Each structure stands twice: as C-alpha cells, then as structure tokens.
C-alpha positions, 0 to 999 in steps of 0.5 A: 261096626260094633266093637264087642259081640257080647251083650254088656247090658248087665253092667247097667244093674248096680253100675249106673244110675237112671240119669247115666243110662238116659245118656245112651237113650239116643245111642243106636241099638247096635252100638248101645252095648259097646257104649255101656262098656266104654262108660264102665271103663271110663268110671274105672279109669276115673277111679285110677286117675284119682288113685282110689279105684272104684272103692267097691262102688261104681256109683261113686263115679257118675257119668255126666256127659257122653260125646260119642263122636269125639269118644269122650266121657265126663265123669264126676266124683265126690271123692278127693284125689289120692285119699278116697275121702270126700272132696269139697266139691265134685271132682271132674275127670274127662275120659277118652274111650275107645274100642280096638280089636274087641277090647274097650279102653279108657284113659282119664285125666283130672280137669281143673288146676 
C-alpha cells in the first residue's frame, strides 16, 4: 500500500540528477512517488547529519544506492561535516527511510571512521 496519496514527481525537477532518477527505474509505478519523497528525505537527513543542511542546493547530496527492501539509501556529498566546505573525498552517509501514517521520514548516519 502506498504511504502517500500525493504525487511527489515535482521533487525530481531540480532536486535529483538523471543517475539518481534512474535508481527508481525498476520501482513499481504505484510506489514511485513515495520513494521519490523518501529519497528527498534521505538528502535532507544527510545534510542535517553533516550539520550543514542542504545549503540551498539538494544537488550537493547525491543518492548513490537505494535498497527498497531494507529501506536504506546511500547518499554522498562533497561537503565536509560541520563546515559546509569541500571535503577531501566523498562523504558517504546511510539513511534509513520509511513511511508511517502518510508521512515519510529518514535518519542518516555518517559512514566510516
């Protein structure tokens, strides 16, 4: 059952690159809008986990992998935690996403040491 009755396809415009959208190509159409919202929430959670937010540009955060069965999303950013400045390499975060009572949510954690 879909968690959202709303259509969230508008998030795709300006919020995701083509490679990110391709991650939903095998998503059943009835679930696609919900997963788009979960990916958006994953980006927001990643920005908060880094302590910088989206900095006005959701493309600062790139969804690299989606595991719909486990409800996990891997997000990368070129931003350093806590500063908003460039990091030496990609900063990788894992977001656990879900829906409950028509609300989507995500909690992200920084991977690595």
